VEXDO-234826 format. One line per field, with one value per residue: y, z, x of N, C-alpha, C, O in turn; residue in three letters; residue number from 1. Coordinates in steps of 0.05 Angstrom, whole numbers. Layout:
BEGIN
npy <- [Y; ...]
npz <- [Z; ...]
npx <- [X; ...]
capy <- [Y; ...]
capz <- [Z; ...]
capx <- [X; ...]
cpy <- [Y; ...]
cpz <- [Z; ...]
cpx <- [X; ...]
opy <- [Y; ...]
opz <- [Z; ...]
opx <- [X; ...]
lumvo <- [ALA; ...]
dovex <- [NUM; ...]
# end
This chain:
BEGIN
npy <- [1710; 1659; 1632; 1583; 1589; 1622; 1589; 1550; 1579; 1591; 1540; 1527; 1555; 1540; 1560; 1554; 1496; 1456; 1397; 1419; 1459; 1520; 1553; 1602; 1666; 1680; 1708; 1754; 1777; 1791; 1840; 1890; 1926; 1902; 1857; 1874; 1927; 1930; 1889; 1912; 1962; 1942; 1916; 1962; 1989; 1952; 1952; 2005; 2005; 1970; 1994; 2039; 2017; 1991; 2034; 2065; 2027; 2019; 2068; 2068; 2028; 2039; 2071; 2041; 1995; 2014; 2033; 2081; 2150; 2151; 2174; 2149; 2145; 2152; 2136; 2157; 2146; 2199; 2209; 2218; 2260; 2285; 2342; 2368; 2399; 2471; 2481; 2441; 2430; 2430; 2392; 2393; 2338; 2342; 2372; 2338; 2303; 2256; 2211; 2218; 2213; 2160; 2134; 2148; 2122; 2069; 2065; 2071; 2024; 1987; 1942; 1960; 2014; 2046; 2069; 2075; 2133; 2133; 2169; 2238; 2284; 2331; 2359; 2357; 2388; 2402; 2351; 2331; 2359; 2340; 2330; 2339; 2301; 2297; 2242; 2207; 2220; 2209; 2230; 2235; 2232; 2248; 2237; 2244; 2193; 2169; 2191; 2166; 2182; 2188; 2161; 2202; 2202; 2203; 2163; 2144; 2123; 2068; 2042; 2063; 2041; 1987; 1984; 1998; 1954; 1913; 1930; 1930; 1874; 1855; 1879; 1851; 1800; 1806; 1791; 1731; 1725; 1752; 1721; 1673; 1689; 1707; 1660; 1629; 1658; 1649; 1594; 1593; 1620; 1585; 1540; 1557; 1551; 1569]
npz <- [3136; 3101; 3059; 3042; 3040; 2995; 2953; 2956; 2941; 2888; 2867; 2863; 2820; 2767; 2711; 2642; 2609; 2566; 2538; 2536; 2573; 2605; 2565; 2562; 2593; 2664; 2697; 2724; 2698; 2648; 2597; 2593; 2553; 2509; 2505; 2498; 2476; 2430; 2394; 2386; 2362; 2317; 2290; 2278; 2244; 2202; 2185; 2167; 2128; 2087; 2054; 2036; 2006; 1967; 1940; 1924; 1891; 1852; 1826; 1800; 1761; 1732; 1685; 1649; 1642; 1619; 1649; 1659; 1641; 1589; 1566; 1568; 1521; 1509; 1462; 1439; 1397; 1366; 1358; 1298; 1301; 1347; 1382; 1409; 1473; 1478; 1506; 1495; 1458; 1387; 1352; 1298; 1258; 1232; 1265; 1303; 1333; 1304; 1338; 1370; 1331; 1314; 1361; 1364; 1318; 1333; 1379; 1356; 1328; 1368; 1412; 1463; 1459; 1471; 1477; 1481; 1482; 1452; 1459; 1444; 1467; 1440; 1443; 1495; 1537; 1514; 1503; 1554; 1574; 1539; 1472; 1409; 1353; 1283; 1241; 1183; 1164; 1208; 1274; 1336; 1406; 1442; 1494; 1546; 1591; 1629; 1659; 1672; 1702; 1722; 1781; 1828; 1867; 1908; 1881; 1916; 1959; 1955; 1969; 2021; 2046; 2041; 2074; 2123; 2130; 2136; 2182; 2218; 2217; 2243; 2292; 2309; 2314; 2357; 2413; 2414; 2397; 2436; 2481; 2468; 2466; 2519; 2546; 2527; 2549; 2603; 2606; 2592; 2636; 2677; 2662; 2667; 2703; 2772]
npx <- [2263; 2293; 2346; 2329; 2274; 2268; 2284; 2245; 2199; 2212; 2211; 2158; 2138; 2165; 2208; 2187; 2209; 2249; 2282; 2333; 2336; 2312; 2262; 2239; 2242; 2238; 2179; 2191; 2234; 2217; 2204; 2156; 2151; 2176; 2144; 2090; 2084; 2118; 2098; 2046; 2058; 2083; 2040; 2009; 2044; 2047; 1993; 1990; 2028; 2012; 1968; 1997; 2040; 2010; 1983; 2027; 2054; 2015; 2013; 2062; 2056; 2009; 2007; 2038; 2008; 1963; 1920; 1898; 1884; 1860; 1799; 1731; 1677; 1607; 1555; 1494; 1439; 1403; 1336; 1295; 1255; 1268; 1291; 1349; 1361; 1372; 1418; 1453; 1509; 1523; 1567; 1609; 1629; 1677; 1709; 1727; 1781; 1828; 1832; 1786; 1748; 1756; 1742; 1688; 1668; 1678; 1646; 1595; 1590; 1593; 1559; 1549; 1551; 1595; 1663; 1735; 1775; 1834; 1884; 1897; 1848; 1817; 1769; 1752; 1728; 1678; 1657; 1653; 1609; 1572; 1551; 1519; 1531; 1536; 1539; 1550; 1499; 1466; 1447; 1480; 1483; 1538; 1582; 1631; 1639; 1671; 1728; 1776; 1821; 1889; 1917; 1946; 1996; 2055; 2106; 2142; 2116; 2111; 2163; 2166; 2121; 2134; 2179; 2156; 2122; 2161; 2190; 2147; 2135; 2181; 2173; 2127; 2148; 2182; 2170; 2172; 2225; 2253; 2240; 2265; 2319; 2326; 2316; 2359; 2401; 2392; 2401; 2455; 2477; 2464; 2492; 2544; 2603; 2609]
capy <- [1694; 1647; 1625; 1560; 1598; 1632; 1566; 1536; 1595; 1588; 1513; 1525; 1567; 1538; 1570; 1534; 1484; 1432; 1380; 1434; 1478; 1539; 1564; 1629; 1678; 1681; 1730; 1778; 1789; 1799; 1869; 1896; 1941; 1882; 1838; 1885; 1952; 1925; 1877; 1931; 1981; 1926; 1913; 1988; 1994; 1934; 1963; 2030; 1999; 1956; 2013; 2056; 2002; 1985; 2059; 2071; 2008; 2023; 2092; 2061; 2010; 2046; 2080; 2019; 1975; 2028; 2033; 2108; 2170; 2151; 2175; 2133; 2160; 2137; 2147; 2150; 2158; 2219; 2202; 2237; 2283; 2297; 2365; 2370; 2426; 2492; 2481; 2420; 2441; 2413; 2391; 2382; 2315; 2351; 2384; 2317; 2294; 2229; 2191; 2221; 2202; 2131; 2124; 2152; 2100; 2044; 2065; 2067; 1995; 1971; 1937; 1975; 2042; 2060; 2064; 2091; 2151; 2126; 2191; 2266; 2291; 2360; 2370; 2345; 2404; 2400; 2324; 2327; 2369; 2325; 2345; 2324; 2299; 2284; 2225; 2191; 2226; 2205; 2247; 2220; 2247; 2238; 2249; 2229; 2182; 2162; 2205; 2148; 2198; 2173; 2165; 2219; 2202; 2199; 2135; 2137; 2109; 2039; 2033; 2070; 2021; 1961; 1986; 1997; 1926; 1899; 1938; 1919; 1845; 1852; 1885; 1829; 1777; 1813; 1775; 1704; 1726; 1760; 1698; 1653; 1699; 1707; 1632; 1621; 1671; 1635; 1568; 1598; 1627; 1561; 1521; 1568; 1544; 1592]
capz <- [3111; 3096; 3032; 3035; 3032; 2968; 2934; 2956; 2926; 2860; 2858; 2857; 2793; 2751; 2684; 2621; 2601; 2548; 2544; 2537; 2594; 2603; 2538; 2564; 2618; 2686; 2695; 2736; 2680; 2622; 2593; 2584; 2527; 2487; 2504; 2489; 2459; 2404; 2375; 2379; 2342; 2293; 2276; 2268; 2220; 2180; 2176; 2152; 2105; 2065; 2035; 2025; 1985; 1945; 1925; 1911; 1869; 1830; 1811; 1783; 1738; 1720; 1658; 1633; 1637; 1606; 1667; 1664; 1621; 1565; 1574; 1553; 1511; 1501; 1438; 1439; 1373; 1370; 1340; 1276; 1308; 1372; 1381; 1434; 1486; 1468; 1521; 1484; 1435; 1364; 1345; 1271; 1258; 1221; 1286; 1320; 1327; 1293; 1359; 1378; 1309; 1315; 1384; 1356; 1300; 1348; 1396; 1340; 1321; 1393; 1424; 1488; 1450; 1485; 1468; 1495; 1464; 1456; 1450; 1451; 1466; 1435; 1450; 1522; 1551; 1501; 1506; 1582; 1577; 1520; 1447; 1387; 1330; 1260; 1228; 1162; 1162; 1233; 1296; 1360; 1430; 1450; 1518; 1562; 1615; 1648; 1653; 1677; 1709; 1735; 1810; 1831; 1893; 1905; 1878; 1939; 1979; 1954; 1987; 2049; 2056; 2044; 2098; 2146; 2134; 2145; 2210; 2233; 2221; 2264; 2318; 2317; 2322; 2379; 2438; 2414; 2395; 2462; 2499; 2460; 2474; 2548; 2554; 2521; 2568; 2629; 2603; 2593; 2664; 2693; 2655; 2673; 2731; 2789]
capx <- [2262; 2319; 2352; 2313; 2247; 2270; 2285; 2219; 2180; 2219; 2204; 2129; 2134; 2190; 2205; 2182; 2234; 2249; 2304; 2358; 2335; 2289; 2259; 2231; 2251; 2218; 2161; 2204; 2254; 2205; 2200; 2129; 2153; 2181; 2123; 2065; 2086; 2131; 2079; 2025; 2068; 2087; 2015; 2002; 2061; 2038; 1967; 1994; 2046; 1998; 1956; 2018; 2054; 1992; 1979; 2053; 2059; 1996; 2021; 2084; 2048; 1983; 2010; 2048; 1986; 1941; 1897; 1888; 1891; 1843; 1771; 1711; 1654; 1583; 1542; 1466; 1427; 1382; 1314; 1290; 1239; 1277; 1309; 1363; 1358; 1390; 1443; 1470; 1523; 1526; 1595; 1613; 1647; 1703; 1725; 1737; 1809; 1828; 1826; 1758; 1731; 1758; 1726; 1660; 1661; 1679; 1623; 1571; 1589; 1593; 1532; 1546; 1551; 1616; 1690; 1756; 1790; 1862; 1901; 1889; 1820; 1817; 1743; 1746; 1708; 1651; 1646; 1645; 1582; 1555; 1546; 1506; 1550; 1523; 1558; 1538; 1471; 1452; 1456; 1486; 1490; 1563; 1593; 1651; 1626; 1692; 1753; 1798; 1844; 1910; 1921; 1970; 2009; 2084; 2114; 2159; 2100; 2116; 2184; 2160; 2102; 2148; 2196; 2138; 2114; 2184; 2195; 2124; 2139; 2202; 2160; 2109; 2164; 2199; 2167; 2184; 2254; 2262; 2238; 2285; 2345; 2328; 2319; 2386; 2418; 2388; 2415; 2484; 2484; 2461; 2513; 2570; 2612; 2613]
cpy <- [1684; 1641; 1601; 1567; 1608; 1610; 1551; 1552; 1593; 1560; 1510; 1536; 1565; 1550; 1548; 1523; 1463; 1416; 1395; 1454; 1497; 1550; 1592; 1640; 1677; 1707; 1756; 1792; 1797; 1829; 1873; 1910; 1921; 1863; 1849; 1908; 1946; 1910; 1895; 1950; 1967; 1923; 1939; 1994; 1977; 1945; 1988; 2024; 1986; 1976; 2031; 2042; 1996; 2010; 2066; 2053; 2012; 2047; 2086; 2046; 2019; 2055; 2058; 1999; 1988; 2030; 2061; 2126; 2172; 2152; 2156; 2150; 2141; 2152; 2138; 2163; 2177; 2213; 2225; 2263; 2297; 2321; 2367; 2397; 2445; 2492; 2460; 2430; 2420; 2415; 2378; 2359; 2322; 2362; 2363; 2309; 2266; 2207; 2193; 2209; 2172; 2120; 2127; 2128; 2073; 2042; 2060; 2037; 1977; 1966; 1953; 2005; 2058; 2052; 2082; 2108; 2146; 2148; 2218; 2270; 2322; 2374; 2360; 2361; 2402; 2372; 2317; 2336; 2353; 2342; 2326; 2325; 2285; 2268; 2207; 2195; 2221; 2223; 2230; 2240; 2234; 2252; 2231; 2219; 2174; 2175; 2187; 2163; 2181; 2180; 2181; 2220; 2198; 2170; 2125; 2123; 2079; 2030; 2041; 2050; 1994; 1961; 1985; 1969; 1909; 1905; 1928; 1889; 1839; 1858; 1863; 1805; 1782; 1796; 1747; 1705; 1734; 1737; 1677; 1663; 1699; 1679; 1621; 1633; 1657; 1608; 1572; 1605; 1602; 1541; 1531; 1561; 1569; 1595]
cpz <- [3106; 3067; 3023; 3027; 3004; 2948; 2933; 2940; 2896; 2850; 2852; 2830; 2776; 2723; 2665; 2611; 2579; 2555; 2546; 2560; 2591; 2575; 2539; 2591; 2640; 2684; 2705; 2716; 2653; 2620; 2581; 2557; 2505; 2484; 2492; 2470; 2432; 2385; 2367; 2358; 2316; 2277; 2264; 2243; 2196; 2168; 2160; 2127; 2082; 2045; 2022; 2002; 1962; 1928; 1911; 1888; 1846; 1813; 1792; 1758; 1723; 1691; 1639; 1625; 1623; 1623; 1671; 1640; 1598; 1574; 1557; 1545; 1507; 1478; 1439; 1414; 1381; 1349; 1320; 1286; 1333; 1367; 1408; 1447; 1475; 1482; 1510; 1458; 1412; 1355; 1317; 1273; 1248; 1243; 1305; 1313; 1316; 1314; 1369; 1356; 1309; 1338; 1378; 1338; 1315; 1366; 1381; 1333; 1345; 1403; 1449; 1483; 1466; 1474; 1484; 1475; 1470; 1444; 1459; 1448; 1464; 1444; 1477; 1536; 1540; 1506; 1536; 1588; 1560; 1496; 1427; 1363; 1307; 1245; 1209; 1161; 1187; 1255; 1321; 1383; 1442; 1475; 1532; 1587; 1636; 1640; 1656; 1684; 1725; 1765; 1813; 1860; 1888; 1902; 1901; 1961; 1979; 1972; 2016; 2061; 2060; 2069; 2123; 2151; 2146; 2175; 2228; 2238; 2242; 2291; 2328; 2326; 2346; 2404; 2436; 2411; 2422; 2482; 2493; 2470; 2504; 2559; 2549; 2541; 2595; 2628; 2605; 2622; 2682; 2687; 2662; 2701; 2747; 2800]
cpx <- [2290; 2322; 2336; 2285; 2247; 2270; 2259; 2198; 2186; 2211; 2175; 2123; 2159; 2186; 2200; 2208; 2229; 2274; 2331; 2358; 2311; 2287; 2247; 2239; 2229; 2202; 2174; 2222; 2242; 2200; 2172; 2130; 2157; 2159; 2097; 2067; 2097; 2112; 2056; 2034; 2074; 2062; 2005; 2018; 2053; 2012; 1971; 2011; 2032; 1985; 1977; 2032; 2036; 1988; 2005; 2059; 2040; 2003; 2044; 2075; 2024; 1987; 2019; 2027; 1962; 1916; 1885; 1895; 1872; 1814; 1753; 1688; 1631; 1569; 1513; 1453; 1405; 1360; 1308; 1276; 1249; 1295; 1323; 1358; 1378; 1417; 1462; 1483; 1524; 1555; 1598; 1634; 1675; 1721; 1736; 1765; 1807; 1822; 1797; 1740; 1732; 1742; 1696; 1651; 1660; 1654; 1597; 1568; 1587; 1565; 1527; 1546; 1572; 1643; 1709; 1771; 1820; 1880; 1890; 1859; 1818; 1791; 1734; 1725; 1680; 1640; 1640; 1617; 1562; 1549; 1533; 1525; 1535; 1545; 1543; 1507; 1454; 1464; 1459; 1493; 1515; 1573; 1613; 1638; 1647; 1718; 1778; 1823; 1864; 1911; 1947; 1978; 2039; 2091; 2131; 2143; 2105; 2139; 2179; 2141; 2116; 2166; 2179; 2128; 2137; 2189; 2172; 2126; 2160; 2190; 2142; 2125; 2182; 2195; 2178; 2214; 2266; 2262; 2260; 2313; 2348; 2331; 2347; 2406; 2416; 2403; 2445; 2493; 2483; 2484; 2541; 2578; 2617; 2641]
opy <- [1699; 1643; 1598; 1554; 1604; 1612; 1541; 1540; 1593; 1558; 1492; 1527; 1585; 1550; 1525; 1538; 1454; 1420; 1384; 1466; 1491; 1557; 1605; 1625; 1672; 1726; 1778; 1816; 1808; 1841; 1861; 1906; 1923; 1852; 1835; 1909; 1956; 1918; 1895; 1955; 1979; 1926; 1940; 2005; 1986; 1945; 1993; 2038; 1991; 1974; 2039; 2053; 1996; 2009; 2074; 2062; 2009; 2047; 2096; 2050; 2008; 2047; 2056; 1987; 1974; 2028; 2064; 2119; 2194; 2133; 2149; 2168; 2117; 2176; 2114; 2187; 2173; 2211; 2248; 2285; 2319; 2320; 2369; 2416; 2438; 2502; 2462; 2438; 2396; 2436; 2355; 2361; 2309; 2362; 2369; 2309; 2253; 2188; 2173; 2196; 2159; 2099; 2109; 2117; 2057; 2021; 2047; 2027; 1954; 1985; 1959; 2021; 2081; 2030; 2101; 2098; 2155; 2146; 2220; 2260; 2336; 2397; 2355; 2350; 2400; 2369; 2300; 2324; 2352; 2366; 2302; 2346; 2264; 2279; 2192; 2176; 2229; 2231; 2212; 2260; 2211; 2277; 2207; 2235; 2173; 2172; 2193; 2157; 2162; 2203; 2173; 2237; 2189; 2154; 2101; 2111; 2066; 2013; 2026; 2041; 1980; 1941; 1972; 1961; 1893; 1886; 1919; 1880; 1821; 1844; 1857; 1790; 1764; 1786; 1738; 1687; 1723; 1733; 1666; 1647; 1693; 1674; 1607; 1620; 1653; 1600; 1556; 1596; 1599; 1528; 1516; 1564; 1589; 1614]
opz <- [3107; 3051; 2999; 3010; 2989; 2927; 2912; 2927; 2879; 2826; 2837; 2817; 2772; 2713; 2670; 2605; 2576; 2576; 2558; 2565; 2575; 2562; 2518; 2610; 2634; 2671; 2695; 2718; 2636; 2640; 2561; 2540; 2484; 2462; 2477; 2450; 2412; 2362; 2344; 2338; 2295; 2252; 2242; 2223; 2174; 2143; 2141; 2106; 2059; 2022; 1998; 1981; 1939; 1903; 1887; 1867; 1823; 1789; 1770; 1736; 1702; 1674; 1617; 1604; 1617; 1613; 1685; 1623; 1587; 1587; 1534; 1560; 1501; 1476; 1439; 1409; 1400; 1325; 1325; 1279; 1340; 1349; 1429; 1433; 1464; 1471; 1516; 1440; 1417; 1350; 1313; 1287; 1256; 1240; 1323; 1289; 1319; 1309; 1374; 1362; 1305; 1335; 1386; 1342; 1310; 1369; 1391; 1333; 1342; 1402; 1457; 1502; 1473; 1463; 1497; 1453; 1491; 1421; 1479; 1429; 1484; 1452; 1481; 1546; 1555; 1511; 1541; 1603; 1566; 1498; 1429; 1355; 1311; 1238; 1217; 1158; 1188; 1254; 1327; 1379; 1450; 1476; 1529; 1603; 1660; 1618; 1644; 1673; 1739; 1772; 1802; 1875; 1866; 1918; 1904; 1979; 1999; 1988; 2034; 2084; 2079; 2083; 2143; 2175; 2163; 2191; 2250; 2259; 2258; 2310; 2351; 2344; 2354; 2415; 2454; 2422; 2430; 2497; 2511; 2480; 2515; 2578; 2566; 2549; 2609; 2648; 2618; 2630; 2700; 2706; 2663; 2720; 2737; 2814]
opx <- [2310; 2303; 2330; 2273; 2227; 2256; 2251; 2181; 2168; 2205; 2167; 2103; 2173; 2164; 2207; 2227; 2206; 2286; 2349; 2379; 2293; 2307; 2246; 2242; 2206; 2211; 2168; 2226; 2256; 2192; 2165; 2113; 2144; 2154; 2083; 2053; 2087; 2110; 2047; 2021; 2071; 2062; 1995; 2008; 2053; 2008; 1956; 2007; 2040; 1990; 1974; 2037; 2045; 1989; 2003; 2070; 2048; 2000; 2044; 2086; 2018; 1971; 2010; 2028; 1943; 1894; 1865; 1911; 1869; 1804; 1760; 1680; 1635; 1571; 1507; 1456; 1390; 1366; 1315; 1284; 1239; 1313; 1309; 1353; 1399; 1437; 1486; 1468; 1524; 1565; 1591; 1654; 1694; 1745; 1752; 1772; 1786; 1807; 1785; 1720; 1712; 1729; 1681; 1630; 1642; 1642; 1579; 1546; 1581; 1548; 1505; 1541; 1567; 1646; 1701; 1778; 1830; 1888; 1876; 1847; 1817; 1791; 1710; 1705; 1661; 1616; 1624; 1602; 1538; 1544; 1535; 1534; 1522; 1566; 1524; 1492; 1431; 1487; 1443; 1506; 1514; 1572; 1612; 1627; 1640; 1728; 1798; 1845; 1856; 1907; 1968; 1969; 2047; 2083; 2135; 2155; 2102; 2135; 2187; 2145; 2110; 2167; 2187; 2126; 2132; 2193; 2176; 2119; 2156; 2195; 2141; 2116; 2196; 2215; 2192; 2228; 2286; 2281; 2272; 2329; 2369; 2345; 2358; 2425; 2436; 2415; 2459; 2514; 2500; 2493; 2559; 2563; 2628; 2647]
lumvo <- [MET; SER; ALA; GLY; ASP; ASP; THR; SER; SER; ASP; SER; THR; GLU; PRO; PRO; ALA; THR; ASP; GLU; THR; GLY; PRO; ILE; GLU; PRO; THR; ALA; ALA; SER; GLU; SER; LEU; VAL; LEU; THR; TYR; ALA; ALA; PRO; PHE; LEU; GLY; VAL; VAL; LEU; ILE; ALA; ALA; GLY; ILE; PRO; LEU; SER; ILE; ALA; GLY; GLY; TYR; VAL; VAL; ILE; GLN; ASP; GLY; LEU; GLY; LEU; CYS; GLY; ASP; PRO; SER; ILE; THR; VAL; ASP; PRO; VAL; ALA; GLU; GLY; ASP; THR; PRO; PRO; GLU; THR; VAL; GLU; THR; LEU; PRO; VAL; ALA; THR; LEU; SER; PRO; THR; GLU; ARG; ALA; ALA; LEU; GLU; GLU; ALA; ILE; ASP; SER; PRO; LEU; ARG; GLU; ALA; THR; VAL; ASP; GLY; GLU; THR; GLU; ASN; ARG; GLY; THR; LEU; LEU; GLU; GLY; ALA; VAL; VAL; GLU; TYR; ASP; GLY; ASP; ARG; TYR; TYR; VAL; ARG; ILE; THR; SER; ARG; ASN; SER; CYS; LEU; GLU; VAL; ALA; PRO; LEU; LEU; PHE; PRO; ILE; GLY; ALA; ILE; ALA; ILE; LEU; ILE; GLY; GLY; ILE; GLY; VAL; LEU; THR; PRO; PRO; ILE; TYR; ARG; GLN; MET; ALA; GLY; PHE; GLU; GLU; ARG; MET; GLN; ARG; ASP; ARG; PRO; ASP]
dovex <- [1; 2; 3; 4; 5; 6; 7; 8; 9; 10; 11; 12; 13; 14; 15; 16; 17; 18; 19; 20; 21; 22; 23; 24; 25; 26; 27; 28; 29; 30; 31; 32; 33; 34; 35; 36; 37; 38; 39; 40; 41; 42; 43; 44; 45; 46; 47; 48; 49; 50; 51; 52; 53; 54; 55; 56; 57; 58; 59; 60; 61; 62; 63; 64; 65; 66; 67; 68; 69; 70; 71; 72; 73; 74; 75; 76; 77; 78; 79; 80; 81; 82; 83; 84; 85; 86; 87; 88; 89; 90; 91; 92; 93; 94; 95; 96; 97; 98; 99; 100; 101; 102; 103; 104; 105; 106; 107; 108; 109; 110; 111; 112; 113; 114; 115; 116; 117; 118; 119; 120; 121; 122; 123; 124; 125; 126; 127; 128; 129; 130; 131; 132; 133; 134; 135; 136; 137; 138; 139; 140; 141; 142; 143; 144; 145; 146; 147; 148; 149; 150; 151; 152; 153; 154; 155; 156; 157; 158; 159; 160; 161; 162; 163; 164; 165; 166; 167; 168; 169; 170; 171; 172; 173; 174; 175; 176; 177; 178; 179; 180; 181; 182; 183; 184; 185; 186; 187; 188; 189; 190; 191; 192; 193; 194]
# end
């Protein structure tokens, strides 16, 4: 094999070029790690970072926006002749906290028969099971239907997720950056006088 044979084999598969020279390296000099592994790991990091940053960000803003912490109650009127089962506790209206009483009044007036308890719920355990409350001569079955508990995860997940997305984006962009830099290096070597 002579040097002329080497140049003829290179001429059949020239590197991709534009008006300034080669824009990507030849197949022999490409790194499989940079071409395939880095983008794959980048996509995995982005996929993991998105839910982490969403959960971490939600934890930070949930209290400020009032998205959690206050339970919802429903109120159903008890008919005159109906007697509730013995397991259902009767709760005197006087034992309700001011916030529970305000929620009871709001739920009675609401067409949906529900309201949110904005504040302390002193009778939470009883209302979770359901209780009969007499108010203004009428009896109502009152119970907590939604606890609206706050999501409890570390707020540190937000920056961790954001960093994972950033590093994943760099990993996804590694092959085109690598090709541009390798092409630039080939042009520099070609233009350098021997």
